[in-house]
C-alpha positions in Angstrom: -97.1 -29.6 -62.6 -100.9 -29.1 -62.3 -100.6 -27.5 -58.9 -98.0 -25.0 -60.3 -100.2 -24.1 -63.2 -103.2 -23.6 -61.1 -101.2 -21.5 -58.6 -99.8 -19.3 -61.4 -103.2 -18.8 -63.1 -105.0 -18.2 -59.9 -102.4 -15.6 -58.9 -102.9 -13.8 -62.2 -106.7 -13.8 -61.7 -106.3 -12.4 -58.2 -104.0 -9.6 -59.4 -106.4 -8.7 -62.2 -109.3 -8.7 -59.8 -107.5 -6.4 -57.4 -106.6 -4.0 -60.3 -110.3 -3.6 -61.2 -111.1 -2.1 -64.6 -107.5 -1.2 -65.4 -106.7 -4.9 -65.0 -109.3 -6.1 -67.6 -106.6 -7.1 -70.2 -104.8 -9.1 -67.5 -108.1 -10.7 -66.5 -108.8 -11.7 -70.1 -105.3 -13.2 -70.4 -105.7 -15.1 -67.1 -109.1 -16.4 -68.0 -107.7 -17.6 -71.3 -105.0 -19.5 -69.6 -107.5 -20.9 -67.1 -109.8 -22.1 -69.8 -106.9 -23.6 -71.7 -105.8 -25.5 -68.6 -109.3 -26.8 -67.9 -109.8 -27.9 -71.5 -106.5 -29.9 -71.4 -107.6 -31.4 -68.1 -111.0 -32.3 -69.4 -109.4 -34.0 -72.5 -107.0 -36.0 -70.2 -109.8 -37.0 -67.9 -111.8 -38.4 -70.8 -109.0 -40.8 -71.8 -109.4 -44.4 -70.9 -105.7 -44.4 -69.8 -106.5 -41.8 -67.0 -106.2 -43.8 -63.7 -108.4 -41.6 -61.5 -111.5 -43.2 -60.2 -114.4 -42.8 -62.6 -116.6 -40.8 -60.2 -113.8 -38.3 -59.5 -113.1 -38.0 -63.3 -116.8 -37.3 -63.9 -116.9 -34.6 -61.2 -113.8 -32.9 -62.5 -115.2 -33.0 -66.1 -118.4 -31.4 -64.9 -116.4 -28.8 -63.0 -114.5 -28.1 -66.2 -117.8 -27.5 -68.0 -118.8 -25.1 -65.3 -115.5 -23.2 -65.6 -115.9 -22.9 -69.3 -119.5 -21.6 -69.1 -118.8 -19.3 -66.1 -115.7 -17.8 -67.8 -117.9 -16.7 -70.7 -120.2 -15.0 -68.2 -117.3 -13.2 -66.5 -116.0 -11.9 -69.9 -119.5 -10.6 -70.6 -119.7 -8.9 -67.2 -122.3 -11.3 -65.9 -120.2 -13.1 -63.3 -117.6 -12.4 -60.7 -114.1 -13.9 -61.2 -114.0 -14.8 -57.5 -116.0 -18.0 -58.2 -113.3 -19.2 -60.6 -110.6 -18.2 -58.1 -112.5 -20.3 -55.5 -112.7 -23.3 -57.8 -109.0 -23.1 -58.6 -108.2 -22.8 -54.9 -110.3 -25.9 -54.1 -108.4 -27.8 -56.8 -105.1 -26.5 -55.4 -106.1 -27.7 -51.9 -106.7 -31.2 -53.3 -103.5 -31.3 -55.3 -101.4 -30.0 -52.5 -103.2 -31.8 -49.7 -103.8 -28.6 -47.8 -106.7 -27.1 -46.1 -108.6 -24.0 -47.2 -106.2 -21.1 -47.9 -103.3 -22.8 -46.3 -100.0 -22.1 -48.1 -101.4 -19.9 -51.0 -99.4 -16.9 -51.9 -101.2 -15.2 -54.8 -99.1 -12.1 -54.7 -96.1 -13.8 -56.2 -95.5 -13.6 -59.9 
């Protein structure tokens, strides 16, 4: 489920990035979905019932904080959405067990 959500959100961010200024509304919508996903993940990772190893949970929580802060910067025109796309792609690689860029199709809806 997480991989599908990351793939869909990342695809929407890529489409908005490619559209440039006319895609700003789509970018805002994609960033909102991304932030919502990361907030849900951070909340889940903080639960004692989460079985991931503690060091991995800590790293993912820190990554979630980065995504939250960087998203604000992108919305203010101070950052490039490509960094968030790269983070999501790295997470996708881990979830899917693939190597960099292998099997991603960001042009699909």
